[in-house]
Biopython code that builds the backbone (N, CA, C, O; Angstrom):
import numpy as np
from Bio.PDB.StructureBuilder import StructureBuilder

atoms = [
    (1, "MET", "N", (69.576, -39.481, 26.322)),
    (1, "MET", "CA", (69.725, -39.557, 24.893)),
    (1, "MET", "C", (68.376, -39.248, 24.252)),
    (1, "MET", "O", (67.365, -39.870, 24.579)),
    (2, "LYS", "N", (68.373, -38.302, 23.356)),
    (2, "LYS", "CA", (67.135, -37.907, 22.699)),
    (2, "LYS", "C", (66.898, -38.776, 21.476)),
    (2, "LYS", "O", (67.820, -39.179, 20.767)),
    (3, "ARG", "N", (65.644, -39.039, 21.271)),
    (3, "ARG", "CA", (65.255, -39.837, 20.120)),
    (3, "ARG", "C", (65.025, -38.912, 18.937)),
    (3, "ARG", "O", (64.390, -37.865, 19.070)),
    (4, "LYS", "N", (65.551, -39.309, 17.764)),
    (4, "LYS", "CA", (65.333, -38.512, 16.555)),
    (4, "LYS", "C", (63.945, -38.794, 16.018)),
    (4, "LYS", "O", (63.532, -39.948, 15.902)),
    (5, "VAL", "N", (63.240, -37.743, 15.696)),
    (5, "VAL", "CA", (61.914, -37.887, 15.122)),
    (5, "VAL", "C", (62.025, -37.642, 13.624)),
    (5, "VAL", "O", (62.518, -36.609, 13.173)),
    (6, "LYS", "N", (61.556, -38.614, 12.881)),
    (6, "LYS", "CA", (61.609, -38.482, 11.423)),
    (6, "LYS", "C", (60.405, -37.671, 10.972)),
    (6, "LYS", "O", (59.264, -38.048, 11.239)),
    (7, "ARG", "N", (60.650, -36.580, 10.300)),
    (7, "ARG", "CA", (59.576, -35.730, 9.801)),
    (7, "ARG", "C", (59.195, -36.167, 8.392)),
    (7, "ARG", "O", (60.051, -36.439, 7.550)),
    (8, "ILE", "N", (57.902, -36.226, 8.163)),
    (8, "ILE", "CA", (57.398, -36.594, 6.844)),
    (8, "ILE", "C", (56.825, -35.338, 6.210)),
    (8, "ILE", "O", (55.993, -34.653, 6.803)),
    (9, "THR", "N", (57.281, -35.044, 4.997)),
    (9, "THR", "CA", (56.748, -33.874, 4.300)),
    (9, "THR", "C", (55.350, -34.198, 3.774)),
    (9, "THR", "O", (54.956, -35.361, 3.679)),
    (10, "GLU", "N", (54.634, -33.168, 3.444)),
    (10, "GLU", "CA", (53.272, -33.369, 2.949)),
    (10, "GLU", "C", (53.278, -34.122, 1.619)),
    (10, "GLU", "O", (52.390, -34.935, 1.360)),
    (11, "ASP", "N", (54.284, -33.850, 0.773)),
    (11, "ASP", "CA", (54.388, -34.562, -0.509)),
    (11, "ASP", "C", (54.623, -36.055, -0.285)),
    (11, "ASP", "O", (54.003, -36.894, -0.938)),
    (12, "GLN", "N", (55.526, -36.376, 0.648)),
    (12, "GLN", "CA", (55.780, -37.784, 0.944)),
    (12, "GLN", "C", (54.531, -38.453, 1.512)),
    (12, "GLN", "O", (54.199, -39.582, 1.152)),
    (13, "ALA", "N", (53.856, -37.748, 2.391)),
    (13, "ALA", "CA", (52.655, -38.296, 3.015)),
    (13, "ALA", "C", (51.570, -38.528, 1.972)),
    (13, "ALA", "O", (50.893, -39.556, 1.995)),
    (14, "THR", "N", (51.400, -37.566, 1.047)),
    (14, "THR", "CA", (50.396, -37.713, -0.002)),
    (14, "THR", "C", (50.697, -38.938, -0.849)),
    (14, "THR", "O", (49.806, -39.729, -1.160)),
    (15, "LYS", "N", (51.949, -39.084, -1.215)),
    (15, "LYS", "CA", (52.355, -40.235, -2.028)),
    (15, "LYS", "C", (52.104, -41.544, -1.276)),
    (15, "LYS", "O", (51.597, -42.510, -1.845)),
    (16, "MET", "N", (52.461, -41.562, -0.005)),
    (16, "MET", "CA", (52.308, -42.758, 0.816)),
    (16, "MET", "C", (50.823, -43.118, 0.975)),
    (16, "MET", "O", (50.445, -44.278, 0.813)),
    (17, "VAL", "N", (50.006, -42.152, 1.282)),
    (17, "VAL", "CA", (48.590, -42.395, 1.524)),
    (17, "VAL", "C", (47.873, -42.816, 0.242)),
    (17, "VAL", "O", (47.080, -43.758, 0.260)),
    (18, "THR", "N", (48.143, -42.129, -0.869)),
    (18, "THR", "CA", (47.478, -42.513, -2.121)),
    (18, "THR", "C", (47.896, -43.907, -2.545)),
    (18, "THR", "O", (47.080, -44.671, -3.061)),
    (19, "GLU", "N", (49.153, -44.245, -2.334)),
    (19, "GLU", "CA", (49.592, -45.605, -2.670)),
    (19, "GLU", "C", (48.871, -46.626, -1.800)),
    (19, "GLU", "O", (48.466, -47.684, -2.282)),
    (20, "TYR", "N", (48.711, -46.312, -0.522)),
    (20, "TYR", "CA", (47.998, -47.220, 0.382)),
    (20, "TYR", "C", (46.540, -47.386, -0.042)),
    (20, "TYR", "O", (46.014, -48.499, -0.043)),
    (21, "LEU", "N", (45.898, -46.295, -0.397)),
    (21, "LEU", "CA", (44.477, -46.356, -0.733)),
    (21, "LEU", "C", (44.221, -46.957, -2.110)),
    (21, "LEU", "O", (43.199, -47.613, -2.310)),
    (22, "GLU", "N", (45.120, -46.749, -3.056)),
    (22, "GLU", "CA", (44.869, -47.178, -4.435)),
    (22, "GLU", "C", (45.407, -48.563, -4.763)),
    (22, "GLU", "O", (44.809, -49.284, -5.562)),
    (23, "THR", "N", (46.529, -48.947, -4.155)),
    (23, "THR", "CA", (47.140, -50.214, -4.556)),
    (23, "THR", "C", (46.648, -51.401, -3.762)),
    (23, "THR", "O", (46.740, -52.537, -4.227)),
    (24, "GLY", "N", (46.126, -51.159, -2.570)),
    (24, "GLY", "CA", (45.659, -52.273, -1.765)),
    (24, "GLY", "C", (46.777, -52.941, -0.987)),
    (24, "GLY", "O", (46.591, -54.030, -0.445)),
    (25, "LEU", "N", (47.947, -52.294, -0.924)),
    (25, "LEU", "CA", (49.030, -52.833, -0.102)),
    (25, "LEU", "C", (48.635, -52.715, 1.362)),
    (25, "LEU", "O", (47.866, -51.830, 1.737)),
    (26, "SER", "N", (49.161, -53.608, 2.185)),
    (26, "SER", "CA", (48.824, -53.567, 3.605)),
    (26, "SER", "C", (49.582, -52.426, 4.282)),
    (26, "SER", "O", (50.557, -51.899, 3.747)),
    (27, "LEU", "N", (49.107, -52.060, 5.476)),
    (27, "LEU", "CA", (49.789, -51.008, 6.242)),
    (27, "LEU", "C", (51.227, -51.403, 6.535)),
    (27, "LEU", "O", (52.130, -50.567, 6.496)),
    (28, "LYS", "N", (51.431, -52.666, 6.825)),
    (28, "LYS", "CA", (52.777, -53.155, 7.152)),
    (28, "LYS", "C", (53.730, -52.950, 5.972)),
    (28, "LYS", "O", (54.875, -52.536, 6.155)),
    (29, "GLU", "N", (53.251, -53.240, 4.770)),
    (29, "GLU", "CA", (54.085, -53.069, 3.568)),
    (29, "GLU", "C", (54.378, -51.593, 3.314)),
    (29, "GLU", "O", (55.497, -51.233, 2.948)),
    (30, "ILE", "N", (53.383, -50.748, 3.508)),
    (30, "ILE", "CA", (53.578, -49.308, 3.315)),
    (30, "ILE", "C", (54.553, -48.765, 4.354)),
    (30, "ILE", "O", (55.429, -47.960, 4.038)),
    (31, "ARG", "N", (54.392, -49.215, 5.598)),
    (31, "ARG", "CA", (55.302, -48.749, 6.653)),
    (31, "ARG", "C", (56.736, -49.126, 6.342)),
    (31, "ARG", "O", (57.641, -48.309, 6.508)),
    (32, "ARG", "N", (56.956, -50.357, 5.890)),
    (32, "ARG", "CA", (58.310, -50.790, 5.542)),
    (32, "ARG", "C", (58.870, -49.967, 4.381)),
    (32, "ARG", "O", (60.023, -49.535, 4.411)),
    (33, "LYS", "N", (58.053, -49.761, 3.376)),
    (33, "LYS", "CA", (58.511, -49.054, 2.175)),
    (33, "LYS", "C", (58.919, -47.614, 2.479)),
    (33, "LYS", "O", (59.931, -47.128, 1.973)),
    (34, "TYR", "N", (58.118, -46.930, 3.316)),
    (34, "TYR", "CA", (58.386, -45.519, 3.598)),
    (34, "TYR", "C", (59.077, -45.302, 4.944)),
    (34, "TYR", "O", (59.242, -44.162, 5.379)),
    (35, "ASP", "N", (59.478, -46.381, 5.599)),
    (35, "ASP", "CA", (60.180, -46.330, 6.876)),
    (35, "ASP", "C", (59.400, -45.520, 7.911)),
    (35, "ASP", "O", (59.927, -44.597, 8.532)),
    (36, "VAL", "N", (58.134, -45.890, 8.076)),
    (36, "VAL", "CA", (57.264, -45.246, 9.056)),
    (36, "VAL", "C", (57.163, -46.187, 10.244)),
    (36, "VAL", "O", (57.055, -47.400, 10.067)),
    (37, "LYS", "N", (57.199, -45.630, 11.473)),
    (37, "LYS", "CA", (57.263, -46.471, 12.670)),
    (37, "LYS", "C", (55.915, -47.020, 13.134)),
    (37, "LYS", "O", (55.872, -48.084, 13.753)),
    (38, "SER", "N", (54.801, -46.314, 12.848)),
    (38, "SER", "CA", (53.525, -46.815, 13.366)),
    (38, "SER", "C", (52.388, -46.608, 12.369)),
    (38, "SER", "O", (52.465, -45.767, 11.472)),
    (39, "ASP", "N", (51.334, -47.398, 12.552)),
    (39, "ASP", "CA", (50.143, -47.259, 11.721)),
    (39, "ASP", "C", (49.475, -45.911, 11.945)),
    (39, "ASP", "O", (48.874, -45.337, 11.037)),
    (40, "GLY", "N", (49.592, -45.419, 13.175)),
    (40, "GLY", "CA", (48.952, -44.162, 13.535)),
    (40, "GLY", "C", (49.402, -43.008, 12.654)),
    (40, "GLY", "O", (48.618, -42.109, 12.350)),
    (41, "THR", "N", (50.658, -43.034, 12.245)),
    (41, "THR", "CA", (51.181, -41.975, 11.381)),
    (41, "THR", "C", (50.439, -41.964, 10.053)),
    (41, "THR", "O", (50.083, -40.903, 9.540)),
    (42, "ILE", "N", (50.211, -43.139, 9.507)),
    (42, "ILE", "CA", (49.513, -43.232, 8.226)),
    (42, "ILE", "C", (48.062, -42.783, 8.387)),
    (42, "ILE", "O", (47.542, -42.030, 7.563)),
    (43, "TYR", "N", (47.412, -43.254, 9.458)),
    (43, "TYR", "CA", (46.026, -42.837, 9.711)),
    (43, "TYR", "C", (45.932, -41.328, 9.937)),
    (43, "TYR", "O", (44.978, -40.687, 9.494)),
    (44, "TYR", "N", (46.936, -40.759, 10.636)),
    (44, "TYR", "CA", (46.969, -39.318, 10.864)),
    (44, "TYR", "C", (46.977, -38.567, 9.540)),
    (44, "TYR", "O", (46.227, -37.608, 9.357)),
    (45, "TRP", "N", (47.822, -39.004, 8.625)),
    (45, "TRP", "CA", (47.927, -38.316, 7.337)),
    (45, "TRP", "C", (46.681, -38.526, 6.489)),
    (45, "TRP", "O", (46.294, -37.638, 5.729)),
    (46, "ILE", "N", (46.058, -39.669, 6.608)),
    (46, "ILE", "CA", (44.803, -39.907, 5.872)),
    (46, "ILE", "C", (43.755, -38.892, 6.317)),
    (46, "ILE", "O", (43.073, -38.284, 5.492)),
    (47, "ARG", "N", (43.633, -38.718, 7.645)),
    (47, "ARG", "CA", (42.671, -37.740, 8.162)),
    (47, "ARG", "C", (43.067, -36.316, 7.792)),
    (47, "ARG", "O", (42.222, -35.520, 7.383)),
    (48, "LYS", "N", (44.342, -35.997, 7.933)),
    (48, "LYS", "CA", (44.806, -34.635, 7.664)),
    (48, "LYS", "C", (44.607, -34.250, 6.198)),
    (48, "LYS", "O", (44.256, -33.110, 5.894)),
    (49, "LEU", "N", (44.830, -35.197, 5.296)),
    (49, "LEU", "CA", (44.679, -34.911, 3.863)),
    (49, "LEU", "C", (43.220, -35.020, 3.414)),
    (49, "LEU", "O", (42.891, -34.689, 2.275)),
    (50, "GLY", "N", (42.366, -35.477, 4.298)),
    (50, "GLY", "CA", (40.945, -35.564, 3.968)),
    (50, "GLY", "C", (40.617, -36.709, 3.022)),
    (50, "GLY", "O", (39.624, -36.661, 2.294)),
    (51, "LEU", "N", (41.441, -37.718, 3.036)),
    (51, "LEU", "CA", (41.209, -38.877, 2.173)),
    (51, "LEU", "C", (40.582, -39.997, 2.987)),
    (51, "LEU", "O", (40.611, -39.981, 4.217)),
    (52, "SER", "N", (40.021, -40.960, 2.290)),
    (52, "SER", "CA", (39.433, -42.109, 2.975)),
    (52, "SER", "C", (39.474, -43.313, 2.058)),
    (52, "SER", "O", (39.680, -43.196, 0.850)),
    (53, "MET", "N", (39.273, -44.466, 2.658)),
    (53, "MET", "CA", (39.203, -45.694, 1.870)),
    (53, "MET", "C", (37.942, -45.629, 1.018)),
    (53, "MET", "O", (36.900, -45.190, 1.504)),
    (54, "PRO", "N", (38.010, -46.052, -0.231)),
    (54, "PRO", "CA", (36.805, -46.033, -1.061)),
    (54, "PRO", "C", (35.774, -47.035, -0.540)),
    (54, "PRO", "O", (36.119, -48.127, -0.089)),
    (55, "THR", "N", (34.509, -46.642, -0.612)),
    (55, "THR", "CA", (33.442, -47.541, -0.178)),
    (55, "THR", "C", (33.212, -48.596, -1.258)),
    (55, "THR", "O", (33.738, -48.490, -2.366)),
    (56, "GLU", "N", (32.428, -49.603, -0.924)),
    (56, "GLU", "CA", (32.140, -50.657, -1.898)),
    (56, "GLU", "C", (31.421, -50.090, -3.113)),
    (56, "GLU", "O", (31.655, -50.517, -4.244)),
    (57, "GLU", "N", (30.551, -49.133, -2.867)),
    (57, "GLU", "CA", (29.816, -48.512, -3.977)),
    (57, "GLU", "C", (30.782, -47.779, -4.922)),
    (57, "GLU", "O", (30.656, -47.874, -6.143)),
    (58, "GLU", "N", (31.741, -47.052, -4.347)),
    (58, "GLU", "CA", (32.728, -46.354, -5.174)),
    (58, "GLU", "C", (33.570, -47.345, -5.966)),
    (58, "GLU", "O", (33.896, -47.103, -7.128)),
    (59, "LEU", "N", (33.925, -48.479, -5.324)),
    (59, "LEU", "CA", (34.698, -49.506, -6.021)),
    (59, "LEU", "C", (33.905, -50.085, -7.191)),
    (59, "LEU", "O", (34.464, -50.336, -8.259)),
    (60, "LYS", "N", (32.585, -50.299, -6.986)),
    (60, "LYS", "CA", (31.737, -50.819, -8.056)),
    (60, "LYS", "C", (31.678, -49.825, -9.213)),
    (60, "LYS", "O", (31.751, -50.209, -10.380)),
    (61, "ILE", "N", (31.544, -48.541, -8.872)),
    (61, "ILE", "CA", (31.484, -47.507, -9.909)),
    (61, "ILE", "C", (32.786, -47.470, -10.697)),
    (61, "ILE", "O", (32.768, -47.366, -11.924)),
    (62, "GLN", "N", (33.916, -47.554, -9.998)),
    (62, "GLN", "CA", (35.210, -47.561, -10.679)),
    (62, "GLN", "C", (35.337, -48.777, -11.593)),
    (62, "GLN", "O", (35.843, -48.663, -12.709)),
    (63, "ALA", "N", (34.882, -49.939, -11.125)),
    (63, "ALA", "CA", (34.946, -51.155, -11.941)),
    (63, "ALA", "C", (34.087, -51.012, -13.190)),
    (63, "ALA", "O", (34.486, -51.427, -14.279)),
    (64, "MET", "N", (32.883, -50.410, -13.025)),
    (64, "MET", "CA", (32.002, -50.207, -14.175)),
    (64, "MET", "C", (32.633, -49.240, -15.181)),
    (64, "MET", "O", (32.521, -49.440, -16.390)),
    (65, "MET", "N", (33.290, -48.204, -14.686)),
    (65, "MET", "CA", (33.934, -47.237, -15.584)),
    (65, "MET", "C", (35.064, -47.890, -16.365)),
    (65, "MET", "O", (35.229, -47.634, -17.558)),
    (66, "LYS", "N", (35.845, -48.735, -15.692)),
    (66, "LYS", "CA", (36.921, -49.443, -16.385)),
    (66, "LYS", "C", (36.348, -50.367, -17.455)),
    (66, "LYS", "O", (36.894, -50.472, -18.553)),
    (67, "GLU", "N", (35.235, -51.041, -17.124)),
    (67, "GLU", "CA", (34.586, -51.952, -18.076)),
    (67, "GLU", "C", (34.096, -51.182, -19.300)),
    (67, "GLU", "O", (34.235, -51.653, -20.429)),
    (68, "GLU", "N", (33.521, -49.996, -19.078)),
    (68, "GLU", "CA", (33.042, -49.176, -20.191)),
    (68, "GLU", "C", (34.199, -48.748, -21.083)),
    (68, "GLU", "O", (34.065, -48.713, -22.306)),
    (69, "GLN", "N", (35.340, -48.421, -20.469)),
    (69, "GLN", "CA", (36.506, -48.034, -21.263)),
    (69, "GLN", "C", (36.990, -49.201, -22.103)),
    (69, "GLN", "O", (37.381, -49.016, -23.256)),
    (70, "THR", "N", (36.969, -50.406, -21.537)),
    (70, "THR", "CA", (37.374, -51.576, -22.322)),
    (70, "THR", "C", (36.376, -51.842, -23.424)),
    (70, "THR", "O", (36.760, -52.240, -24.524)),
    (71, "LYS", "N", (35.093, -51.629, -23.147)),
    (71, "LYS", "CA", (34.081, -51.811, -24.183)),
    (71, "LYS", "C", (34.328, -50.826, -25.314)),
    (71, "LYS", "O", (34.125, -51.155, -26.483)),
    (72, "GLY", "N", (34.762, -49.632, -24.977)),
    (72, "GLY", "CA", (35.047, -48.632, -25.998)),
    (72, "GLY", "C", (36.121, -49.119, -26.954)),
    (72, "GLY", "O", (35.988, -48.957, -28.167)),
    (73, "SER", "N", (37.182, -49.713, -26.425)),
    (73, "SER", "CA", (38.242, -50.213, -27.297)),
    (73, "SER", "C", (37.755, -51.436, -28.079)),
    (73, "SER", "O", (38.147, -51.637, -29.228)),
    (74, "LYS", "N", (36.900, -52.251, -27.455)),
    (74, "LYS", "CA", (36.344, -53.409, -28.160)),
    (74, "LYS", "C", (35.441, -52.944, -29.297)),
    (74, "LYS", "O", (35.451, -53.521, -30.384)),
    (75, "GLU", "N", (34.670, -51.908, -29.041)),
    (75, "GLU", "CA", (33.795, -51.369, -30.076)),
    (75, "GLU", "C", (34.606, -50.828, -31.238)),
    (75, "GLU", "O", (34.239, -51.025, -32.396)),
    (76, "GLU", "N", (35.710, -50.145, -30.940)),
    (76, "GLU", "CA", (36.572, -49.626, -32.003)),
    (76, "GLU", "C", (37.119, -50.777, -32.843)),
    (76, "GLU", "O", (37.159, -50.698, -34.071)),
    (77, "GLU", "N", (37.537, -51.840, -32.173)),
    (77, "GLU", "CA", (38.069, -53.007, -32.875)),
    (77, "GLU", "C", (36.999, -53.619, -33.776)),
    (77, "GLU", "O", (37.276, -53.982, -34.920)),
    (78, "LEU", "N", (35.780, -53.733, -33.257)),
    (78, "LEU", "CA", (34.687, -54.292, -34.045)),
    (78, "LEU", "C", (34.334, -53.392, -35.230)),
    (78, "LEU", "O", (34.017, -53.890, -36.311)),
    (79, "GLU", "N", (34.386, -52.079, -35.037)),
    (79, "GLU", "CA", (34.116, -51.153, -36.137)),
    (79, "GLU", "C", (35.160, -51.300, -37.236)),
    (79, "GLU", "O", (34.824, -51.232, -38.418)),
    (80, "LYS", "N", (36.418, -51.499, -36.863)),
    (80, "LYS", "CA", (37.475, -51.700, -37.858)),
    (80, "LYS", "C", (37.221, -52.987, -38.642)),
    (80, "LYS", "O", (37.381, -53.020, -39.862)),
    (81, "LYS", "N", (36.825, -54.045, -37.930)),
    (81, "LYS", "CA", (36.526, -55.314, -38.606)),
    (81, "LYS", "C", (35.354, -55.144, -39.561)),
    (81, "LYS", "O", (35.387, -55.646, -40.685)),
    (82, "LEU", "N", (34.318, -54.438, -39.118)),
    (82, "LEU", "CA", (33.147, -54.200, -39.954)),
    (82, "LEU", "C", (33.538, -53.439, -41.220)),
    (82, "LEU", "O", (33.100, -53.779, -42.319)),
    (83, "GLU", "N", (34.354, -52.419, -41.056)),
    (83, "GLU", "CA", (34.803, -51.640, -42.213)),
    (83, "GLU", "C", (35.594, -52.518, -43.185)),
    (83, "GLU", "O", (35.440, -52.407, -44.401)),
    (84, "LYS", "N", (36.433, -53.383, -42.642)),
    (84, "LYS", "CA", (37.223, -54.298, -43.479)),
    (84, "LYS", "C", (36.293, -55.228, -44.266)),
    (84, "LYS", "O", (36.482, -55.427, -45.466)),
    (85, "PHE", "N", (35.280, -55.800, -43.583)),
    (85, "PHE", "CA", (34.347, -56.697, -44.245)),
    (85, "PHE", "C", (33.510, -55.978, -45.302)),
    (85, "PHE", "O", (33.203, -56.555, -46.345)),
    (86, "GLN", "N", (33.142, -54.729, -45.042)),
    (86, "GLN", "CA", (32.379, -53.963, -46.026)),
    (86, "GLN", "C", (33.213, -53.718, -47.281)),
    (86, "GLN", "O", (32.695, -53.809, -48.394)),
    (87, "LYS", "N", (34.489, -53.410, -47.114)),
    (87, "LYS", "CA", (35.369, -53.214, -48.270)),
    (87, "LYS", "C", (35.506, -54.512, -49.059)),
    (87, "LYS", "O", (35.480, -54.511, -50.290)),
    (88, "GLU", "N", (35.653, -55.625, -48.328)),
    (88, "GLU", "CA", (35.782, -56.919, -48.985)),
    (88, "GLU", "C", (34.502, -57.271, -49.738)),
    (88, "GLU", "O", (34.568, -57.808, -50.843)),
    (89, "LEU", "N", (33.345, -56.979, -49.160)),
    (89, "LEU", "CA", (32.067, -57.233, -49.815)),
    (89, "LEU", "C", (31.953, -56.411, -51.098)),
    (89, "LEU", "O", (31.536, -56.930, -52.133)),
    (90, "GLU", "N", (32.316, -55.147, -51.034)),
    (90, "GLU", "CA", (32.268, -54.286, -52.225)),
    (90, "GLU", "C", (33.179, -54.848, -53.324)),
    (90, "GLU", "O", (32.814, -54.853, -54.499)),
    (91, "TYR", "N", (34.366, -55.319, -52.930)),
    (91, "TYR", "CA", (35.300, -55.906, -53.905)),
    (91, "TYR", "C", (34.680, -57.149, -54.547)),
    (91, "TYR", "O", (34.785, -57.339, -55.759)),
    (92, "GLN", "N", (34.031, -58.000, -53.733)),
    (92, "GLN", "CA", (33.420, -59.220, -54.264)),
    (92, "GLN", "C", (32.257, -58.900, -55.208)),
    (92, "GLN", "O", (32.048, -59.604, -56.196)),
    (93, "LYS", "N", (31.503, -57.841, -54.907)),
    (93, "LYS", "CA", (30.417, -57.427, -55.805)),
    (93, "LYS", "C", (30.973, -56.973, -57.149)),
    (93, "LYS", "O", (30.432, -57.323, -58.198)),
    (94, "LEU", "N", (32.048, -56.197, -57.119)),
    (94, "LEU", "CA", (32.673, -55.753, -58.363)),
    (94, "LEU", "C", (33.201, -56.945, -59.165)),
    (94, "LEU", "O", (33.099, -56.984, -60.391)),
    (95, "LYS", "N", (33.752, -57.888, -58.462)),
    (95, "LYS", "CA", (34.278, -59.085, -59.113)),
    (95, "LYS", "C", (33.146, -59.869, -59.785)),
    (95, "LYS", "O", (33.303, -60.328, -60.916)),
    (96, "ALA", "N", (32.010, -60.026, -59.101)),
    (96, "ALA", "CA", (30.856, -60.747, -59.657)),
    (96, "ALA", "C", (30.320, -60.018, -60.890)),
    (96, "ALA", "O", (29.974, -60.656, -61.885)),
    (97, "ASP", "N", (30.251, -58.675, -60.829)),
    (97, "ASP", "CA", (29.800, -57.900, -61.984)),
    (97, "ASP", "C", (30.742, -58.084, -63.171)),
    (97, "ASP", "O", (30.296, -58.163, -64.316)),
    (98, "ALA", "N", (32.037, -58.153, -62.898)),
    (98, "ALA", "CA", (33.020, -58.349, -63.966)),
    (98, "ALA", "C", (32.820, -59.723, -64.637)),
    (98, "ALA", "O", (32.891, -59.836, -65.861)),
    (99, "TYR", "N", (32.573, -60.753, -63.830)),
    (99, "TYR", "CA", (32.330, -62.086, -64.391)),
    (99, "TYR", "C", (31.066, -62.104, -65.255)),
    (99, "TYR", "O", (31.054, -62.704, -66.330)),
    (100, "LYS", "N", (30.007, -61.446, -64.786)),
    (100, "LYS", "CA", (28.773, -61.385, -65.570)),
    (100, "LYS", "C", (29.029, -60.703, -66.907)),
    (100, "LYS", "O", (28.575, -61.177, -67.948)),
    (101, "LYS", "N", (29.745, -59.606, -66.878)),
    (101, "LYS", "CA", (30.039, -58.859, -68.111)),
    (101, "LYS", "C", (30.889, -59.720, -69.048)),
    (101, "LYS", "O", (30.675, -59.715, -70.260)),
    (102, "MET", "N", (31.844, -60.454, -68.491)),
    (102, "MET", "CA", (32.706, -61.312, -69.299)),
    (102, "MET", "C", (31.874, -62.405, -69.977)),
    (102, "MET", "O", (32.096, -62.707, -71.150)),
    (103, "ILE", "N", (30.937, -62.992, -69.266)),
    (103, "ILE", "CA", (30.072, -64.036, -69.836)),
    (103, "ILE", "C", (29.197, -63.450, -70.938)),
    (103, "ILE", "O", (29.033, -64.078, -71.984)),
    (104, "GLU", "N", (28.632, -62.263, -70.729)),
    (104, "GLU", "CA", (27.808, -61.616, -71.750)),
    (104, "GLU", "C", (28.602, -61.377, -73.032)),
    (104, "GLU", "O", (28.111, -61.625, -74.133)),
    (105, "ILE", "N", (29.822, -60.897, -72.878)),
    (105, "ILE", "CA", (30.671, -60.621, -74.054)),
    (105, "ILE", "C", (31.002, -61.921, -74.772)),
    (105, "ILE", "O", (30.946, -61.989, -75.999)),
    (106, "ALA", "N", (31.353, -62.966, -73.997)),
    (106, "ALA", "CA", (31.703, -64.251, -74.609)),
    (106, "ALA", "C", (30.503, -64.845, -75.348)),
    (106, "ALA", "O", (30.670, -65.378, -76.445)),
    (107, "GLU", "N", (29.306, -64.766, -74.778)),
    (107, "GLU", "CA", (28.109, -65.289, -75.433)),
    (107, "GLU", "C", (27.824, -64.523, -76.724)),
    (107, "GLU", "O", (27.431, -65.124, -77.724)),
    (108, "ARG", "N", (28.015, -63.223, -76.714)),
    (108, "ARG", "CA", (27.732, -62.409, -77.898)),
    (108, "ARG", "C", (28.795, -62.643, -78.986)),
    (108, "ARG", "O", (28.458, -62.799, -80.160)),
    (109, "GLU", "N", (30.068, -62.667, -78.594)),
    (109, "GLU", "CA", (31.155, -62.794, -79.570)),
    (109, "GLU", "C", (31.195, -64.180, -80.216)),
    (109, "GLU", "O", (31.381, -64.304, -81.427)),
    (110, "PHE", "N", (31.017, -65.229, -79.389)),
    (110, "PHE", "CA", (31.162, -66.582, -79.905)),
    (110, "PHE", "C", (29.838, -67.268, -80.204)),
    (110, "PHE", "O", (29.830, -68.421, -80.634)),
    (111, "SER", "N", (28.763, -66.610, -79.994)),
    (111, "SER", "CA", (27.415, -67.132, -80.244)),
    (111, "SER", "C", (27.186, -68.484, -79.572)),
    (111, "SER", "O", (26.651, -69.408, -80.185)),
    (112, "ILE", "N", (27.585, -68.589, -78.336)),
    (112, "ILE", "CA", (27.351, -69.817, -77.560)),
    (112, "ILE", "C", (26.672, -69.432, -76.247)),
    (112, "ILE", "O", (26.777, -68.297, -75.783)),
    (113, "THR", "N", (25.975, -70.405, -75.660)),
    (113, "THR", "CA", (25.352, -70.140, -74.367)),
    (113, "THR", "C", (26.235, -70.722, -73.269)),
    (113, "THR", "O", (26.558, -71.910, -73.256)),
    (114, "ILE", "N", (26.597, -69.874, -72.387)),
    (114, "ILE", "CA", (27.452, -70.309, -71.271)),
    (114, "ILE", "C", (26.606, -70.530, -70.024)),
    (114, "ILE", "O", (26.841, -71.472, -69.267)),
    (115, "ARG", "N", (25.642, -69.677, -69.816)),
    (115, "ARG", "CA", (24.794, -69.789, -68.625)),
    (115, "ARG", "C", (23.866, -70.987, -68.763)),
    (115, "ARG", "O", (23.383, -71.299, -69.851)),
    (116, "LYS", "N", (23.633, -71.633, -67.663)),
    (116, "LYS", "CA", (22.742, -72.784, -67.633)),
    (116, "LYS", "C", (21.309, -72.285, -67.655)),
    (116, "LYS", "O", (20.961, -71.343, -66.944)),
    (117, "LYS", "N", (20.486, -72.915, -68.466)),
    (117, "LYS", "CA", (19.068, -72.550, -68.526)),
    (117, "LYS", "C", (18.298, -73.426, -67.566)),
    (117, "LYS", "O", (18.422, -74.651, -67.569)),
    (118, "PHE", "N", (17.516, -72.781, -66.758)),
    (118, "PHE", "CA", (16.718, -73.503, -65.782)),
    (118, "PHE", "C", (15.344, -73.817, -66.343)),
    (118, "PHE", "O", (14.873, -73.142, -67.259)),
    (119, "GLY", "N", (14.711, -74.824, -65.804)),
    (119, "GLY", "CA", (13.361, -75.170, -66.254)),
    (119, "GLY", "C", (13.383, -76.527, -66.970)),
    (119, "GLY", "O", (14.411, -77.204, -66.989)),
    (120, "PRO", "N", (12.250, -76.919, -67.556)),
    (120, "PRO", "CA", (12.175, -78.213, -68.237)),
    (120, "PRO", "C", (13.038, -78.213, -69.506)),
    (120, "PRO", "O", (13.197, -77.197, -70.184)),
    (121, "LYS", "N", (13.581, -79.392, -69.791)),
    (121, "LYS", "CA", (14.402, -79.519, -70.998)),
    (121, "LYS", "C", (13.560, -79.359, -72.243)),
    (121, "LYS", "O", (12.420, -79.823, -72.267)),
    (122, "GLN", "N", (14.071, -78.728, -73.264)),
    (122, "GLN", "CA", (13.313, -78.500, -74.492)),
    (122, "GLN", "C", (14.015, -79.086, -75.681)),
    (122, "GLN", "O", (13.517, -78.988, -76.803)),
]
sb = StructureBuilder()
sb.init_structure("model")
sb.init_model(0)
sb.init_chain("A")
sb.init_seg("    ")
for serial, (resi, resn, name, xyz) in enumerate(atoms, 1):
    if name == "N":
        sb.init_residue(resn, " ", resi, " ")
    sb.init_atom(name, np.array(xyz, "f"), 0.0, 1.0, " ", f" {name:<3s}", serial, name[0])
structure = sb.get_structure()
């Protein structure tokens, strides 16, 4: 009785190997998922495709790149907040100017002093 040999296409092998290298799943989990009989098959395809496990240095670089990308979104969020606060500040300045103008008009029209005078009492 001849044993059937399951052939793996290059596309399937590429998918299997990249998933193994990128997700951190164990060989046993990958073998079960893709119905592969031995670890050697996976190692064979890793060598054939010219791929390898990332080194610690490469992992650190990838982590730093992800952190920079998150900082980019944080910076955008902070810039939006800053813009919002600047608009609010401008509105408050206009409001203060309006109150000053209103007090000036009231003092002139009604001939009364509204503003408090500082200094010694006279």
